N, C-alpha and C positions, 0 to 999 in steps of 0.2 A: 820489384818483389824479390825477397831473398829466396834461394832455392828450397830452403826448409818450408817456408810459408807456401810456395807453389805446390810442393808435394802434399802438404796437408790439405790444400784446397782441392787437389785432384782426387785424393782419397775420399774426401767427404762427398764430392760430386758423383763419383762412382757408386758409393753407398746409397745415395739418394736415387740414382737411376735404377739400381737393382731392386729397391723397395717400392718403386713407383708401379702402379697398376697400368700397364700399357695396353692399349686397345681402343676401340671406338667408344665415344662418349656422346650421349644425347644431351643437348642443352636446349630448353624451351626459352627462346628469346625473341622479343618483339621490341618495338619502339614506340614512343609517345608521338602521336600525330597532332593532338590538340590537348591543352591543359587550361582549366579555368574553373574557379568556384569549387575547388576540391574534387573535380571530375576529370579524369584523364581518358581520352579516346586513344585506343592502342591498336596497332595492326601487327601482323606477323606471328600471332600466337593462336594457331588453329585448334589445338587440343585442350585449351583451358576450359574447365567446367564452371558451372554457376557457383558463386561464393568462394572460389579458389583464392588463396592468398597469393599476392604478387609483390615482388620486391623490385624497387627502382634502383638504379645505379647509385644514387645518392644516399641509399639506406632507408628511404621511406617505404612504408607498407601500405597496400590497398587490397581490395578484393573485387572480383569480377561480379558486376551487378546485372549488366545487359550483354547478351551474347548475340551479335548480328553476324551476318554472313561474311562481312569484310572487316568489321571492327569489334572491339570489346569496350564496353563502358565500365571503367574501373573507378570505384569510389575510394579516395584516399583516406587512411586512418591517421595520417600525420599531416603536419602543415605542408602545403604545396608551394611554398615560396621558392624552393630551390629546384623544383622540377620544371624542365623546359622541353619543348618539342625537339624530337630527335634523341632524347635520352633512352638508354637501354632499359628494358623491363624483362624480368624473368619470372616464369611460372614456377610454382613450388610443388604442385600436385596435391596440396593439402587444403582443405576448407578451413574457414575461420574457426578457431577454437580457443578455449580459455582454461586456465587452471581451476581445479576444483579440490575440495577436501577441507579438512579441519584447520589447515594452515591459514586459511582465509578469514577465520573467525577473529574478530577484534581489529580487522584491518580496513583501510580505505584504499580502494583500487580504481583503476580506470576500466573501461569495458574490455580491454585486452588482458586484464589481471595484472597490469603493471602497478606497483605500489605508489600511492600518493601521500603517504603519511610519514615518510622519512624513517621508517623502521626497518629498512633493509629489504633484501629480496625475499620472495615468497617460495618456500619449499613445498610445492603442491604434490598431492598424492598422485595425480594424473591430470591429463587434459582431455576435454570433451568438446565436440563441435557445439557451436551456438544453436544450430538448427537441428532439432531432434524431434522424432514423431511423438505425438501425444499418446498416452495409454489407450488401448482399445476398450471397447465396452466391456468385454469379458474380463479385462484386467482391473476393472474398477469395482468399488464397493459403495454401498449407501453412505451418504453423508449424515451421520447421526451424532457425532461427538462435537461438543460446543467449543468455540474459540471465545474465551472471555476477554473482551476488549477493554473492560473497566469503564466504558462509557455507558452511562445509565440509559441514554436514549437509544443506543444500539442494542444493548444486551436485553432490554426489556421489551422493546417494540419491534426490532428487526434483527433477531439473533443471527449470529454468523456461525457456520459449521466448518469443521476441518475438511478441506477439499473443495470449498465453495469459492466462487468468484463473485465478489460484491463490488460494484462500481461506486466510487465516490465522485459526485458530480455537482458543480455549482459554478457561480460567477467568480471572477477574479477577486482574491482577498476576501474569501467568506469562510476560511478556516478549514479548507480541504486537507492541506498538509498537516495541520495540527491534529486533526481527527485521526489521520493514519499514523502519525508519530506516537499519539497516545496509545493506540492499539498495540504498537510495537513495545512501548514501555511497559504495558500491562503484562507482557510475557516474561518479565524479569525473573519470576519465580516458577515459571512453567518449563516444559520440556521442549518448547518450540524454538527453533532457529529463526532469526529475524534477518531479512534482507531488505535494504532500502536502496531503490535505484532512482537516481536523479537524472532526469532527461531534460536538457535545455533549460535548467533552472539557474537563477542568478547565484553567484558564488556566496553572497551574503545569506540567502535563504538556505543553501545547503549547509553553511556553517552553523546556522541556528538549529537546524535539524540534528546535526551531529552533536552539538553541544548538549541538546536535550537528551539524546540517547546516552551520552556519556555520563551526564549528571544524574539522570533519573532512572535509566534502564540498566540492563546488564550487557554492556557493550562487548564483553568478551564472548557473547554468543550472538553477535551481530556482524553482518557484512555490509559495508556501505560502498556502493558502486556509483561513481560520479562521471557523468558526461555533461558538463555545464554548458551554458550558452556560448562560452568562448571556445569550446572543443570543436574539432572538425566535424562536419556533418555526418561522415561515416561513423565516427565513434557514437554520435547521438543515435544513429539508426540501429546499430548492433546492440546498444546498452540493454534494452529490455530482454532480448534473447539471451545475452550473456548472463544477466541476473538470474533468468529462469533456469538456465543450465546449472549455475552454481547451487541454486535451490533444489533442483532435481537430484543432485548427488546425495543429499540428506534424505529426501523422500524415498529414493530407491533403496537406501539402507535400512528402511523401516522406521525412520525418525519422522518428525513433523516440522514443517517449515512454513513461514508466513512472509510473503513478499509484497512490498508496496512499490508500485511503478508510478513515478510522479514526473511528468504525466504524459498520457497517450495523446493528448491533443497536440502538444509540441512534437511528439514523435511522428504524428500524421502529417504535420507541416513540413518536417524534415524529409519525409518520404515524398511528399509532393514536390519539394524543391529538387531532390535527386531525380525524380521522374522526369520533371520538365527539362532539366539539364542533360539528361540522357535521351531526350527526344521520344519519350513514351507518350502515347496519346492521352490527353486530359479528358476528364468527364465532368461529373457534377462538381461544382465549386473548384474546378481545376484539379481535383484529385484524380489519380489514375484509377482504372477500374479494379485494381487488386488491393485497394486500401482496406477493404473489409476483410480480405483474406490474410493480410499480414498481422491483423490483430486476432483474428479468429484462431489462426494456427498457434499464435503465442499463448492466448488465455486458455485454449483447450488443454494445454500441458499441466494446468492446475487440476489436481484430482485426489481423490481418496482411493488408494490401492487396495485390492483385495488381500485377504490373508495369504493366499498363495504367492503374491508378490511382495510380502513383507508387511503389509498393513500400514505403510507410511502414508503421509498426506502432504499436499502442497496447497496452501490457501493463498488466493490472490486478492489484493485490494488495489486494483488500477484506479487511477484518478484522471478525470477529464474536466475540461474547463468549458463553460458555456458563455455566450455573449447575451447579456440582458436576460438571463433566465430562459433562453431559447433551447429547450430540450429536444426540439424537432429538427435541430440542425443536423448535418450529415454525419459527423463523427459521433456526437452523443447518441444519435439514433442507432448507429451501427453498434456501439459498445453496449447499449442497453439490450439489444437483441442478442448479444453474444453472452452476457453475464447472467448470473442467477439472482439478480436483484440490483437495486441502486439505492444509495443514500443520497438524497437530494438536499443540498444546502441552499437556504434562501437568503439573498442579500438583505431583504427588508428585516427579517428576524435578526440577522447578524448586527445591523446597525441599531436595532432596538435593545441590544444587549443580551439577547437569548442565544447563548453560546454553550454548546454547539448548536448552530442554527439549522437543525434538521427540520425539514418540511414533512410532517407526518402524513400529509395527504398524498404526496407524490412519491415518497419513499416506499420501498417494498423489499421483502426478502422472500424469494420463492422457495426457500427451504424452511426458514422461520422456526415455528415451534417445535419442529422435529429435532432440532439441535439444541434447543433451549434447555438449560439445567432445570430439572424437575422442581427443585425448590423455588427457583425464580419464576417459573411458569405458574406455580401455585400461588405464590405471593402477589404476583402482578395481576392475576385474574383478568378483569375486564378493563384494564388500564387504557388500552389503545381506544376502545370503544367510548370509555368515559371521556377521554381527552378530545376525541373528534367531536362528540356531542357538545362539549364545552366550547370549542372554537366556533361551532355554528351558533350556539346560544349567544356568545359574546358579540358576534356580528349583529344579530338581530336586536339585542338589548341596547345597542348604541343608539338606535333610532326610536326607542320606546320610553316608557316611564320607568320608575324605580321597580326592579323585580322583586317579588316577594315569595315566600314559602319555598316550595320545592325548587323552583328555578334559581332562587337566591342561593340555596344550598349547593345546587350543581355548579353554579359559578364560583362559589367559595372553594369547592373541592378542586375544580379545574385549575384555578389560580395556584393552588398548592402543588398540583401535578406539574404545572409549567415550571414552578420554582424548583422542584426537585429535579427536573430534567436539565436545569441550568447547572453547569459544572465548570470549575476552573481548569485551565489547560495544564497538561502534564501532571495531572493528579488523578490517575485512574483508580476506581474503587475495586475492592475485593468482592468476590461473590457474595460473601456474608453481608457486607455493607449494603449491597444492592437489594438483597433480600430484606434487610432491616428497613430500608427506605420504602420499599414497596408495601410492606406490612403496615408501616406507619401511616402512609397516605391512604391506603385502601380501607384501613380500619377506622379512619376518622380521627386519629390522634392528633394530627396537625390542624384540623379544622378550627379549634379554639385559639390557636396561636396566630398572632399578627404575622403578615407576610414577611416582614424583615427578620422574624425569629426563625423562619424556615431554613434560611441560610446557616444560621447558628446551629440548628438541629443537624443539618447535613454535615457541617464541619465537625461537630462533636461526636457524631455517631460511632466512628471507628474506635475511638477511645472508650466510649461507653460500653461497646460490645466486648472489648478487651477486659474491661473491669467487671462486668456483670454477667457476661455469657462466654467467657473464655473456654469453658469445657465443651461447647458445642461448635465453636468456629471451625476447628479441624475436621469435624464430622461433615459440615456443609461443604467445605472446601474439597475434601477428598472424594466424597460420593455424590455431591450435587443434590442429595436427598434431604428432605426435612420431615421428620416424624413429628407426631403430635407433641411429644415431650420437648423436642428441640424447638418447635414453634413456640411453646409456652415460655421456655427460657428466654427466647429473643424478644417476645412480646413484653416480658417483664422488664427487660433491660431498656427497650425503646420507650416504654410507658414512664419509667422512672426518669428518663432524659427529658421526655416531653413535659412532665410535671415540674421538673426543675426549671425549665425555660418559662413555663406558664407562670410559676410563682415569681420568677425574676422580672417578668413583664406584666405583673398584676396591675401596676398603676398605668399601663399603656392602654388607652381607650381603643375600642374596635374600629374607630374611624381611621385607624392606620391602614385598614384593608383597602384594597382597590374598589370593592363594592361597599358603599356606605350603608349603615343601618338606617331604617326609616325614622323620622323624628318620633319622639316619645308620645306626642299627642295624636299621632296618626293611628287609628285603630287597625289592628291586625285583621287581615281578611280571613 
């Protein structure tokens, strides 16, 4: 080393020593005793608290899930392939937190807020813990404002309100995710922020959901949080809580958010897996005793806040999967008791082509008509009762003779109600469209039409209202009300549409209906 170089090095070293903060330093350090299946048992960290973030010497991250007297059960949030027994682990003093704010809108992230869409880092407004207390009773307000899902079966029969928690439950591949995604798409022209949380889903399923939101919805007002089946169990476990924290940011600012958690059955299975690996005592169906609590404290965070708290709302649509329609299984039963109602999807209806396959007998909304738009409540009238009676009559008439008179009329009306409730995926209706459909079926305009013309009526209704009732559409959408004059304009438009379809099908015999007319020679009773 040349003398000049040696002098420069000494000067730099002296400057570094003068600027260094000399004195004692506390370092929370432990070591890995066991590692396997994404769980590390750690010793030597006595002051770690529950859910505290822990860093491993290889750069991996985990959080403390179980605190025993001599060991800590740490759930890894990264791959555990490079973690070995004896590795150093450091406590951070911080609980698990995620970025929140408008910067997340239009982004696809993992449960830690790390981008998955290749659009660069996220400049978040702040970070908040994933575990936050639910609003107290005094901080809440009544659930009275509707959430228009654009799904006729939901909006007319089981209305959803802002601040409500409505469970979507059904067997595998019965359209649960499609129903939830359609509800998110319907918010494209509203003031609601949409959050979709995928827990343990296949990558292909998540990709289809994202494509639908980008193609049909307003993706710039959506956040997609993904913890796929290939993700670490820890990421899948924290995903619903992280999504709820991101949504609460907007609720607490006085805005409105809608979150879909897809699904909590897989989340419960992940919780059971983590609990068994950390040696917690198993209970019913091998789930630990706190499985009810982990979902209760999650869904209680959905609420309508009082005016003093800004008046914001957070609406939750959790999804759960049943096995062979068994609603009395442990996890579905728990979630039904936590939420404010459930939309039950029936596999038999789905395979018959009735989509969405909503079982009107088992589905319920415990808020219901209190949040339904007044115009839709008036137009729907006794729809649910009429449809329930039709389903009962249909079962009885399968074993009897040809129905006549009033029973035949009820069956004909019920078939048209069922046809109206059938809806293509990713094509939510506007409120005015749903009002028009209800007025048409309840007033009997669809009764003379053959069943195959009902689908044409449903498809042509939006354009007919735009053409013949454009002046009242904004009134219905803005206020949700329908005055007598407004009703008259809508009735004129839908009557004209029904008449045009009737004339175009004039040469179609009524034998196209599911219920055949009696032979001409049979005298009417």
